[in-house]
ChimeraX commands (.cxc) that place a marker at each C-alpha (Angstrom):
marker #1 position -63.45,-67.41,58.83 radius 0.5
marker #1 position -63.80,-65.81,55.38 radius 0.5
marker #1 position -60.52,-64.29,54.21 radius 0.5
marker #1 position -61.42,-61.47,51.76 radius 0.5
marker #1 position -60.58,-61.94,48.09 radius 0.5
marker #1 position -57.65,-60.00,46.74 radius 0.5
marker #1 position -57.68,-57.97,43.54 radius 0.5
marker #1 position -56.04,-60.87,41.70 radius 0.5
marker #1 position -58.68,-63.38,42.78 radius 0.5
marker #1 position -61.51,-61.02,41.79 radius 0.5
marker #1 position -60.01,-60.27,38.37 radius 0.5
marker #1 position -59.42,-63.96,37.67 radius 0.5
marker #1 position -63.00,-64.89,38.53 radius 0.5
marker #1 position -64.50,-61.99,36.56 radius 0.5
marker #1 position -62.37,-62.58,33.46 radius 0.5
marker #1 position -63.04,-66.31,33.50 radius 0.5
marker #1 position -66.80,-65.73,33.60 radius 0.5
marker #1 position -66.87,-62.99,30.96 radius 0.5
marker #1 position -64.15,-64.20,28.57 radius 0.5
marker #1 position -66.67,-65.86,26.16 radius 0.5
marker #1 position -68.42,-62.51,25.64 radius 0.5
marker #1 position -65.65,-59.89,25.58 radius 0.5
marker #1 position -62.29,-59.52,23.83 radius 0.5
marker #1 position -60.91,-57.51,26.74 radius 0.5
marker #1 position -61.88,-60.24,29.18 radius 0.5
marker #1 position -60.38,-62.88,26.90 radius 0.5
marker #1 position -57.15,-60.90,27.12 radius 0.5
marker #1 position -57.46,-60.63,30.87 radius 0.5
marker #1 position -58.15,-64.33,31.07 radius 0.5
marker #1 position -54.50,-64.74,30.10 radius 0.5
marker #1 position -53.73,-63.75,33.68 radius 0.5
marker #1 position -54.84,-67.21,34.71 radius 0.5
marker #1 position -51.78,-68.64,32.97 radius 0.5
marker #1 position -49.29,-66.34,34.67 radius 0.5
marker #1 position -46.88,-67.57,37.28 radius 0.5
marker #1 position -48.92,-66.86,40.47 radius 0.5
marker #1 position -45.91,-65.42,42.28 radius 0.5
marker #1 position -45.26,-62.98,39.44 radius 0.5
marker #1 position -48.97,-62.16,39.12 radius 0.5
marker #1 position -48.85,-60.93,42.72 radius 0.5
marker #1 position -46.08,-58.54,41.71 radius 0.5
marker #1 position -47.68,-57.45,38.42 radius 0.5
marker #1 position -50.85,-56.52,40.33 radius 0.5
marker #1 position -48.92,-53.74,42.06 radius 0.5
marker #1 position -46.39,-52.85,39.39 radius 0.5
marker #1 position -45.90,-49.38,37.93 radius 0.5
marker #1 position -44.02,-48.95,34.65 radius 0.5
marker #1 position -43.38,-45.54,33.12 radius 0.5
marker #1 position -44.55,-45.34,29.49 radius 0.5
marker #1 position -40.97,-44.79,28.30 radius 0.5
marker #1 position -39.99,-48.10,29.92 radius 0.5
marker #1 position -37.17,-46.53,31.91 radius 0.5
marker #1 position -38.56,-47.35,35.35 radius 0.5
marker #1 position -40.36,-50.33,36.86 radius 0.5
marker #1 position -41.54,-49.82,40.42 radius 0.5
marker #1 position -43.15,-52.52,42.54 radius 0.5
marker #1 position -45.50,-50.95,45.08 radius 0.5
marker #1 position -45.13,-52.44,48.56 radius 0.5
marker #1 position -47.95,-51.36,50.87 radius 0.5
marker #1 position -47.01,-49.27,53.93 radius 0.5
marker #1 position -43.61,-48.42,52.42 radius 0.5
marker #1 position -44.22,-45.01,50.86 radius 0.5
marker #1 position -45.91,-46.33,47.71 radius 0.5
marker #1 position -48.33,-43.40,47.43 radius 0.5
marker #1 position -45.51,-40.87,47.48 radius 0.5
marker #1 position -43.39,-42.80,44.96 radius 0.5
marker #1 position -46.35,-43.34,42.63 radius 0.5
marker #1 position -47.15,-39.64,42.71 radius 0.5
marker #1 position -43.53,-38.75,41.92 radius 0.5
marker #1 position -43.65,-41.12,38.95 radius 0.5
marker #1 position -46.93,-39.55,37.83 radius 0.5
marker #1 position -45.25,-36.14,38.04 radius 0.5
marker #1 position -42.38,-37.45,35.93 radius 0.5
marker #1 position -44.74,-38.73,33.24 radius 0.5
marker #1 position -47.39,-36.01,33.22 radius 0.5
marker #1 position -45.72,-33.00,34.84 radius 0.5
marker #1 position -47.95,-32.89,37.92 radius 0.5
marker #1 position -49.24,-35.17,40.70 radius 0.5
marker #1 position -52.49,-37.07,40.15 radius 0.5
marker #1 position -55.54,-35.34,41.60 radius 0.5
marker #1 position -57.18,-38.10,43.59 radius 0.5
marker #1 position -56.25,-41.60,44.66 radius 0.5
marker #1 position -53.12,-42.38,42.63 radius 0.5
marker #1 position -53.68,-46.12,43.10 radius 0.5
marker #1 position -56.90,-45.77,41.08 radius 0.5
marker #1 position -55.31,-43.65,38.36 radius 0.5
marker #1 position -56.37,-44.56,34.84 radius 0.5
marker #1 position -53.45,-42.69,33.31 radius 0.5
marker #1 position -50.29,-44.10,34.87 radius 0.5
marker #1 position -49.62,-47.68,33.72 radius 0.5
marker #1 position -50.11,-49.51,37.01 radius 0.5
marker #1 position -51.67,-52.74,38.10 radius 0.5
marker #1 position -52.36,-56.14,36.65 radius 0.5
marker #1 position -53.93,-55.00,33.36 radius 0.5
marker #1 position -50.53,-53.62,32.34 radius 0.5
marker #1 position -48.71,-56.87,33.14 radius 0.5
marker #1 position -47.24,-57.12,29.62 radius 0.5
marker #1 position -45.60,-53.71,30.03 radius 0.5
marker #1 position -44.30,-54.68,33.47 radius 0.5
marker #1 position -42.97,-57.98,32.12 radius 0.5
marker #1 position -41.14,-56.20,29.31 radius 0.5
marker #1 position -39.57,-53.69,31.70 radius 0.5
marker #1 position -38.44,-56.43,34.07 radius 0.5
marker #1 position -36.76,-58.23,31.16 radius 0.5
marker #1 position -35.17,-55.02,29.83 radius 0.5
marker #1 position -31.61,-54.59,31.18 radius 0.5
marker #1 position -31.85,-50.84,30.48 radius 0.5
marker #1 position -34.89,-50.36,32.73 radius 0.5
marker #1 position -34.29,-49.49,36.39 radius 0.5
marker #1 position -36.26,-51.87,38.59 radius 0.5
marker #1 position -36.84,-50.96,42.22 radius 0.5
marker #1 position -39.03,-51.31,45.27 radius 0.5
marker #1 position -38.95,-50.48,48.99 radius 0.5
marker #1 position -39.23,-52.56,52.14 radius 0.5
marker #1 position -39.76,-51.73,55.80 radius 0.5
marker #1 position -38.99,-53.33,59.15 radius 0.5
marker #1 position -41.78,-55.92,59.55 radius 0.5
marker #1 position -42.68,-54.84,63.09 radius 0.5
marker #1 position -43.10,-51.18,62.11 radius 0.5
marker #1 position -44.89,-52.04,58.88 radius 0.5
marker #1 position -47.43,-54.24,60.66 radius 0.5
marker #1 position -47.90,-51.67,63.39 radius 0.5
marker #1 position -48.59,-49.04,60.74 radius 0.5
marker #1 position -51.09,-51.30,58.95 radius 0.5
marker #1 position -52.95,-51.98,62.19 radius 0.5
marker #1 position -53.24,-48.29,63.07 radius 0.5
marker #1 position -54.28,-47.32,59.54 radius 0.5
marker #1 position -56.94,-50.03,59.30 radius 0.5
marker #1 position -58.34,-50.34,62.81 radius 0.5
marker #1 position -57.33,-47.39,64.98 radius 0.5
marker #1 position -57.01,-44.10,63.10 radius 0.5
marker #1 position -60.03,-41.82,62.87 radius 0.5
marker #1 position -59.75,-41.78,59.07 radius 0.5
marker #1 position -59.44,-45.52,58.56 radius 0.5
marker #1 position -58.39,-47.15,55.33 radius 0.5
marker #1 position -61.66,-47.89,53.47 radius 0.5
marker #1 position -60.40,-51.43,52.78 radius 0.5
marker #1 position -60.70,-52.12,56.50 radius 0.5
marker #1 position -64.41,-52.82,56.05 radius 0.5
marker #1 position -63.53,-56.08,54.29 radius 0.5
marker #1 position -61.85,-57.34,57.46 radius 0.5
marker #1 position -64.15,-55.91,60.11 radius 0.5
marker #1 position -66.41,-58.94,60.64 radius 0.5
marker #1 position -63.42,-61.26,60.95 radius 0.5
marker #1 position -61.73,-58.98,63.48 radius 0.5
marker #1 position -64.90,-58.74,65.56 radius 0.5
marker #1 position -65.28,-62.53,65.46 radius 0.5
marker #1 position -61.76,-62.89,66.84 radius 0.5
marker #1 position -62.53,-60.55,69.74 radius 0.5
marker #1 position -61.61,-57.08,68.46 radius 0.5
marker #1 position -63.17,-54.37,70.64 radius 0.5
marker #1 position -63.72,-51.04,68.85 radius 0.5
marker #1 position -62.25,-48.33,71.02 radius 0.5
marker #1 position -60.81,-50.95,73.35 radius 0.5
marker #1 position -57.35,-51.25,74.86 radius 0.5
marker #1 position -54.94,-50.87,71.96 radius 0.5
marker #1 position -52.41,-53.59,72.86 radius 0.5
marker #1 position -55.22,-56.12,73.33 radius 0.5
marker #1 position -56.64,-55.19,69.91 radius 0.5
marker #1 position -53.17,-55.46,68.38 radius 0.5
marker #1 position -52.97,-59.02,69.74 radius 0.5
marker #1 position -56.29,-59.75,68.00 radius 0.5
marker #1 position -54.90,-58.27,64.80 radius 0.5
marker #1 position -51.80,-60.49,65.02 radius 0.5
marker #1 position -54.08,-63.52,65.39 radius 0.5
marker #1 position -55.97,-62.42,62.28 radius 0.5
marker #1 position -52.73,-61.89,60.36 radius 0.5
marker #1 position -51.54,-65.38,61.36 radius 0.5
marker #1 position -54.83,-66.86,60.16 radius 0.5
marker #1 position -54.66,-64.91,56.89 radius 0.5
marker #1 position -51.12,-66.14,56.22 radius 0.5
marker #1 position -52.10,-69.71,57.03 radius 0.5
marker #1 position -55.11,-69.71,54.69 radius 0.5
marker #1 position -53.95,-67.44,51.86 radius 0.5
marker #1 position -50.28,-66.50,52.24 radius 0.5
marker #1 position -49.83,-65.70,48.56 radius 0.5
marker #1 position -53.05,-63.76,48.08 radius 0.5
marker #1 position -53.91,-62.24,51.45 radius 0.5
marker #1 position -54.22,-58.48,51.93 radius 0.5
marker #1 position -51.07,-56.82,50.59 radius 0.5
marker #1 position -50.85,-54.54,53.64 radius 0.5
marker #1 position -49.70,-57.53,55.71 radius 0.5
marker #1 position -48.66,-60.00,53.05 radius 0.5
marker #1 position -44.97,-60.93,53.52 radius 0.5
marker #1 position -42.89,-58.43,51.59 radius 0.5
marker #1 position -40.77,-61.16,50.01 radius 0.5
marker #1 position -43.93,-62.52,48.38 radius 0.5
marker #1 position -45.22,-59.09,47.36 radius 0.5
marker #1 position -41.90,-58.36,45.62 radius 0.5
marker #1 position -42.16,-61.51,43.50 radius 0.5
marker #1 position -40.72,-64.27,45.71 radius 0.5
marker #1 position -37.22,-63.74,44.39 radius 0.5
marker #1 position -38.24,-64.06,40.72 radius 0.5
marker #1 position -37.57,-60.40,39.90 radius 0.5
marker #1 position -34.03,-59.04,39.90 radius 0.5
marker #1 position -34.12,-55.48,41.25 radius 0.5
marker #1 position -31.49,-52.83,40.71 radius 0.5
marker #1 position -32.30,-51.48,44.15 radius 0.5
marker #1 position -34.57,-52.42,47.04 radius 0.5
marker #1 position -34.63,-49.32,49.18 radius 0.5
marker #1 position -35.53,-49.09,52.84 radius 0.5
marker #1 position -38.39,-47.01,54.14 radius 0.5
marker #1 position -36.10,-46.08,57.05 radius 0.5
marker #1 position -33.77,-44.38,54.54 radius 0.5
marker #1 position -36.51,-43.30,52.18 radius 0.5
marker #1 position -35.36,-40.01,50.62 radius 0.5
marker #1 position -31.70,-40.98,50.27 radius 0.5
marker #1 position -32.46,-44.38,48.71 radius 0.5
marker #1 position -35.07,-42.90,46.38 radius 0.5
marker #1 position -32.64,-40.19,45.27 radius 0.5
marker #1 position -29.99,-42.85,44.60 radius 0.5
marker #1 position -32.41,-44.84,42.45 radius 0.5
marker #1 position -33.37,-41.84,40.32 radius 0.5
marker #1 position -29.76,-40.69,40.08 radius 0.5
marker #1 position -28.71,-44.13,38.79 radius 0.5
marker #1 position -31.52,-43.88,36.24 radius 0.5
marker #1 position -30.12,-40.55,35.03 radius 0.5
marker #1 position -33.21,-38.60,36.09 radius 0.5
marker #1 position -32.07,-35.50,38.01 radius 0.5
marker #1 position -35.61,-34.05,37.97 radius 0.5
marker #1 position -36.83,-36.98,40.03 radius 0.5
marker #1 position -33.83,-36.73,42.33 radius 0.5
marker #1 position -34.91,-33.18,43.14 radius 0.5
marker #1 position -38.46,-34.33,43.89 radius 0.5
marker #1 position -37.22,-37.13,46.14 radius 0.5
marker #1 position -34.89,-34.78,48.04 radius 0.5
marker #1 position -37.78,-32.38,48.63 radius 0.5
marker #1 position -39.37,-35.22,50.64 radius 0.5
marker #1 position -42.71,-34.91,48.90 radius 0.5
marker #1 position -45.21,-36.69,51.13 radius 0.5
marker #1 position -48.65,-37.43,49.70 radius 0.5
marker #1 position -49.89,-39.85,52.35 radius 0.5
marker #1 position -49.17,-39.87,56.08 radius 0.5
marker #1 position -50.69,-43.30,56.76 radius 0.5
marker #1 position -47.36,-45.09,56.37 radius 0.5
marker #1 position -45.94,-43.04,59.22 radius 0.5
marker #1 position -48.68,-44.06,61.68 radius 0.5
marker #1 position -46.93,-43.09,64.93 radius 0.5
marker #1 position -49.00,-43.73,68.07 radius 0.5
marker #1 position -47.42,-43.37,71.46 radius 0.5
marker #1 position -50.10,-45.57,73.05 radius 0.5
marker #1 position -49.14,-48.65,71.03 radius 0.5
marker #1 position -45.87,-50.05,72.28 radius 0.5
marker #1 position -45.17,-53.43,70.70 radius 0.5
marker #1 position -44.35,-55.89,73.46 radius 0.5
marker #1 position -41.50,-58.39,73.32 radius 0.5
marker #1 position -44.05,-61.20,72.97 radius 0.5
marker #1 position -45.76,-59.43,70.07 radius 0.5
marker #1 position -42.43,-58.68,68.37 radius 0.5
marker #1 position -41.41,-62.34,68.72 radius 0.5
marker #1 position -44.65,-63.43,67.07 radius 0.5
marker #1 position -44.10,-60.98,64.19 radius 0.5
marker #1 position -40.56,-62.29,63.72 radius 0.5
marker #1 position -41.96,-65.80,63.44 radius 0.5
marker #1 position -44.71,-64.81,61.00 radius 0.5
marker #1 position -42.32,-62.81,58.81 radius 0.5
marker #1 position -39.13,-64.83,59.12 radius 0.5
marker #1 position -38.61,-64.70,55.34 radius 0.5
marker #1 position -38.70,-60.89,55.38 radius 0.5
marker #1 position -36.21,-60.60,58.22 radius 0.5
marker #1 position -33.85,-62.95,56.40 radius 0.5
marker #1 position -34.30,-61.57,52.88 radius 0.5
marker #1 position -33.90,-57.90,53.78 radius 0.5
marker #1 position -31.46,-58.09,56.67 radius 0.5
marker #1 position -33.66,-56.70,59.40 radius 0.5
marker #1 position -32.83,-57.51,63.01 radius 0.5
marker link #1:1,2 radius 0.2
marker link #1:2,3 radius 0.2
marker link #1:3,4 radius 0.2
marker link #1:4,5 radius 0.2
marker link #1:5,6 radius 0.2
marker link #1:6,7 radius 0.2
marker link #1:7,8 radius 0.2
marker link #1:8,9 radius 0.2
marker link #1:9,10 radius 0.2
marker link #1:10,11 radius 0.2
marker link #1:11,12 radius 0.2
marker link #1:12,13 radius 0.2
marker link #1:13,14 radius 0.2
marker link #1:14,15 radius 0.2
marker link #1:15,16 radius 0.2
marker link #1:16,17 radius 0.2
marker link #1:17,18 radius 0.2
marker link #1:18,19 radius 0.2
marker link #1:19,20 radius 0.2
marker link #1:20,21 radius 0.2
marker link #1:21,22 radius 0.2
marker link #1:22,23 radius 0.2
marker link #1:23,24 radius 0.2
marker link #1:24,25 radius 0.2
marker link #1:25,26 radius 0.2
marker link #1:26,27 radius 0.2
marker link #1:27,28 radius 0.2
marker link #1:28,29 radius 0.2
marker link #1:29,30 radius 0.2
marker link #1:30,31 radius 0.2
marker link #1:31,32 radius 0.2
marker link #1:32,33 radius 0.2
marker link #1:33,34 radius 0.2
marker link #1:34,35 radius 0.2
marker link #1:35,36 radius 0.2
marker link #1:36,37 radius 0.2
marker link #1:37,38 radius 0.2
marker link #1:38,39 radius 0.2
marker link #1:39,40 radius 0.2
marker link #1:40,41 radius 0.2
marker link #1:41,42 radius 0.2
marker link #1:42,43 radius 0.2
marker link #1:43,44 radius 0.2
marker link #1:44,45 radius 0.2
marker link #1:45,46 radius 0.2
marker link #1:46,47 radius 0.2
marker link #1:47,48 radius 0.2
marker link #1:48,49 radius 0.2
marker link #1:49,50 radius 0.2
marker link #1:50,51 radius 0.2
marker link #1:51,52 radius 0.2
marker link #1:52,53 radius 0.2
marker link #1:53,54 radius 0.2
marker link #1:54,55 radius 0.2
marker link #1:55,56 radius 0.2
marker link #1:56,57 radius 0.2
marker link #1:57,58 radius 0.2
marker link #1:58,59 radius 0.2
marker link #1:59,60 radius 0.2
marker link #1:60,61 radius 0.2
marker link #1:61,62 radius 0.2
marker link #1:62,63 radius 0.2
marker link #1:63,64 radius 0.2
marker link #1:64,65 radius 0.2
marker link #1:65,66 radius 0.2
marker link #1:66,67 radius 0.2
marker link #1:67,68 radius 0.2
marker link #1:68,69 radius 0.2
marker link #1:69,70 radius 0.2
marker link #1:70,71 radius 0.2
marker link #1:71,72 radius 0.2
marker link #1:72,73 radius 0.2
marker link #1:73,74 radius 0.2
marker link #1:74,75 radius 0.2
marker link #1:75,76 radius 0.2
marker link #1:76,77 radius 0.2
marker link #1:77,78 radius 0.2
marker link #1:78,79 radius 0.2
marker link #1:79,80 radius 0.2
marker link #1:80,81 radius 0.2
marker link #1:81,82 radius 0.2
marker link #1:82,83 radius 0.2
marker link #1:83,84 radius 0.2
marker link #1:84,85 radius 0.2
marker link #1:85,86 radius 0.2
marker link #1:86,87 radius 0.2
marker link #1:87,88 radius 0.2
marker link #1:88,89 radius 0.2
marker link #1:89,90 radius 0.2
marker link #1:90,91 radius 0.2
marker link #1:91,92 radius 0.2
marker link #1:92,93 radius 0.2
marker link #1:93,94 radius 0.2
marker link #1:94,95 radius 0.2
marker link #1:95,96 radius 0.2
marker link #1:96,97 radius 0.2
marker link #1:97,98 radius 0.2
marker link #1:98,99 radius 0.2
marker link #1:99,100 radius 0.2
marker link #1:100,101 radius 0.2
marker link #1:101,102 radius 0.2
marker link #1:102,103 radius 0.2
marker link #1:103,104 radius 0.2
marker link #1:104,105 radius 0.2
marker link #1:105,106 radius 0.2
marker link #1:106,107 radius 0.2
marker link #1:107,108 radius 0.2
marker link #1:108,109 radius 0.2
marker link #1:109,110 radius 0.2
marker link #1:110,111 radius 0.2
marker link #1:111,112 radius 0.2
marker link #1:112,113 radius 0.2
marker link #1:113,114 radius 0.2
marker link #1:114,115 radius 0.2
marker link #1:115,116 radius 0.2
marker link #1:116,117 radius 0.2
marker link #1:117,118 radius 0.2
marker link #1:118,119 radius 0.2
marker link #1:119,120 radius 0.2
marker link #1:120,121 radius 0.2
marker link #1:121,122 radius 0.2
marker link #1:122,123 radius 0.2
marker link #1:123,124 radius 0.2
marker link #1:124,125 radius 0.2
marker link #1:125,126 radius 0.2
marker link #1:126,127 radius 0.2
marker link #1:127,128 radius 0.2
marker link #1:128,129 radius 0.2
marker link #1:129,130 radius 0.2
marker link #1:130,131 radius 0.2
marker link #1:131,132 radius 0.2
marker link #1:132,133 radius 0.2
marker link #1:133,134 radius 0.2
marker link #1:134,135 radius 0.2
marker link #1:135,136 radius 0.2
marker link #1:136,137 radius 0.2
marker link #1:137,138 radius 0.2
marker link #1:138,139 radius 0.2
marker link #1:139,140 radius 0.2
marker link #1:140,141 radius 0.2
marker link #1:141,142 radius 0.2
marker link #1:142,143 radius 0.2
marker link #1:143,144 radius 0.2
marker link #1:144,145 radius 0.2
marker link #1:145,146 radius 0.2
marker link #1:146,147 radius 0.2
marker link #1:147,148 radius 0.2
marker link #1:148,149 radius 0.2
marker link #1:149,150 radius 0.2
marker link #1:150,151 radius 0.2
marker link #1:151,152 radius 0.2
marker link #1:152,153 radius 0.2
marker link #1:153,154 radius 0.2
marker link #1:154,155 radius 0.2
marker link #1:155,156 radius 0.2
marker link #1:156,157 radius 0.2
marker link #1:157,158 radius 0.2
marker link #1:158,159 radius 0.2
marker link #1:159,160 radius 0.2
marker link #1:160,161 radius 0.2
marker link #1:161,162 radius 0.2
marker link #1:162,163 radius 0.2
marker link #1:163,164 radius 0.2
marker link #1:164,165 radius 0.2
marker link #1:165,166 radius 0.2
marker link #1:166,167 radius 0.2
marker link #1:167,168 radius 0.2
marker link #1:168,169 radius 0.2
marker link #1:169,170 radius 0.2
marker link #1:170,171 radius 0.2
marker link #1:171,172 radius 0.2
marker link #1:172,173 radius 0.2
marker link #1:173,174 radius 0.2
marker link #1:174,175 radius 0.2
marker link #1:175,176 radius 0.2
marker link #1:176,177 radius 0.2
marker link #1:177,178 radius 0.2
marker link #1:178,179 radius 0.2
marker link #1:179,180 radius 0.2
marker link #1:180,181 radius 0.2
marker link #1:181,182 radius 0.2
marker link #1:182,183 radius 0.2
marker link #1:183,184 radius 0.2
marker link #1:184,185 radius 0.2
marker link #1:185,186 radius 0.2
marker link #1:186,187 radius 0.2
marker link #1:187,188 radius 0.2
marker link #1:188,189 radius 0.2
marker link #1:189,190 radius 0.2
marker link #1:190,191 radius 0.2
marker link #1:191,192 radius 0.2
marker link #1:192,193 radius 0.2
marker link #1:193,194 radius 0.2
marker link #1:194,195 radius 0.2
marker link #1:195,196 radius 0.2
marker link #1:196,197 radius 0.2
marker link #1:197,198 radius 0.2
marker link #1:198,199 radius 0.2
marker link #1:199,200 radius 0.2
marker link #1:200,201 radius 0.2
marker link #1:201,202 radius 0.2
marker link #1:202,203 radius 0.2
marker link #1:203,204 radius 0.2
marker link #1:204,205 radius 0.2
marker link #1:205,206 radius 0.2
marker link #1:206,207 radius 0.2
marker link #1:207,208 radius 0.2
marker link #1:208,209 radius 0.2
marker link #1:209,210 radius 0.2
marker link #1:210,211 radius 0.2
marker link #1:211,212 radius 0.2
marker link #1:212,213 radius 0.2
marker link #1:213,214 radius 0.2
marker link #1:214,215 radius 0.2
marker link #1:215,216 radius 0.2
marker link #1:216,217 radius 0.2
marker link #1:217,218 radius 0.2
marker link #1:218,219 radius 0.2
marker link #1:219,220 radius 0.2
marker link #1:220,221 radius 0.2
marker link #1:221,222 radius 0.2
marker link #1:222,223 radius 0.2
marker link #1:223,224 radius 0.2
marker link #1:224,225 radius 0.2
marker link #1:225,226 radius 0.2
marker link #1:226,227 radius 0.2
marker link #1:227,228 radius 0.2
marker link #1:228,229 radius 0.2
marker link #1:229,230 radius 0.2
marker link #1:230,231 radius 0.2
marker link #1:231,232 radius 0.2
marker link #1:232,233 radius 0.2
marker link #1:233,234 radius 0.2
marker link #1:234,235 radius 0.2
marker link #1:235,236 radius 0.2
marker link #1:236,237 radius 0.2
marker link #1:237,238 radius 0.2
marker link #1:238,239 radius 0.2
marker link #1:239,240 radius 0.2
marker link #1:240,241 radius 0.2
marker link #1:241,242 radius 0.2
marker link #1:242,243 radius 0.2
marker link #1:243,244 radius 0.2
marker link #1:244,245 radius 0.2
marker link #1:245,246 radius 0.2
marker link #1:246,247 radius 0.2
marker link #1:247,248 radius 0.2
marker link #1:248,249 radius 0.2
marker link #1:249,250 radius 0.2
marker link #1:250,251 radius 0.2
marker link #1:251,252 radius 0.2
marker link #1:252,253 radius 0.2
marker link #1:253,254 radius 0.2
marker link #1:254,255 radius 0.2
marker link #1:255,256 radius 0.2
marker link #1:256,257 radius 0.2
marker link #1:257,258 radius 0.2
marker link #1:258,259 radius 0.2
marker link #1:259,260 radius 0.2
marker link #1:260,261 radius 0.2
marker link #1:261,262 radius 0.2
marker link #1:262,263 radius 0.2
marker link #1:263,264 radius 0.2
marker link #1:264,265 radius 0.2
marker link #1:265,266 radius 0.2
view
């Protein structure tokens, strides 16, 4: 079973190979010396250019909406296109120095969001393997899912069982660097090595986001959060035909025990 490389693994390999020939890749090669648990966080960090806000994107927890609100704060309007591929907002691993400075700055507001592990995993499954407009990253996992018995268009609870088997295998082989859409949230948020001012809950999204921006003294962003600006519906992923069974929920609780404990989910 070939677990797909993550963005961190790809960047490390590329920078290591090209560092003798390029200054930029020599700089990127510095990533190899980062604490791996912090590198995971830096890969999905967003820091506003004024250094007032550091946001750690956590997949399937409203990260598209929050990133677009931050883009609006910085540039006055949402990004036209995929915000996660924006070349304007300082996001991702190549801005790790900026993220590191913001995390160390007591004046910067540091925040992220989490979600109940069962609902988050259910949403990831639907977005990757069920919805008509599937996440394009699903292609990286398709062969593995088919090898484990996934049946396109098949009975949804059976296919969800296959997905849980694939998640378990991914966590066993590459817990730190597996796909961020089902990587344990505790790991994605830096394995306890980042002190956040607030870790909001997706279940209380608008209110927690408004509180974060209010504490940062940014009433403009509070207004945006209270308007419930939604730029991506994939996190909501409600499907009446997928009812997580008690057995499936028990398995998820076992796989994500650290998330249940760290974030107080029942």
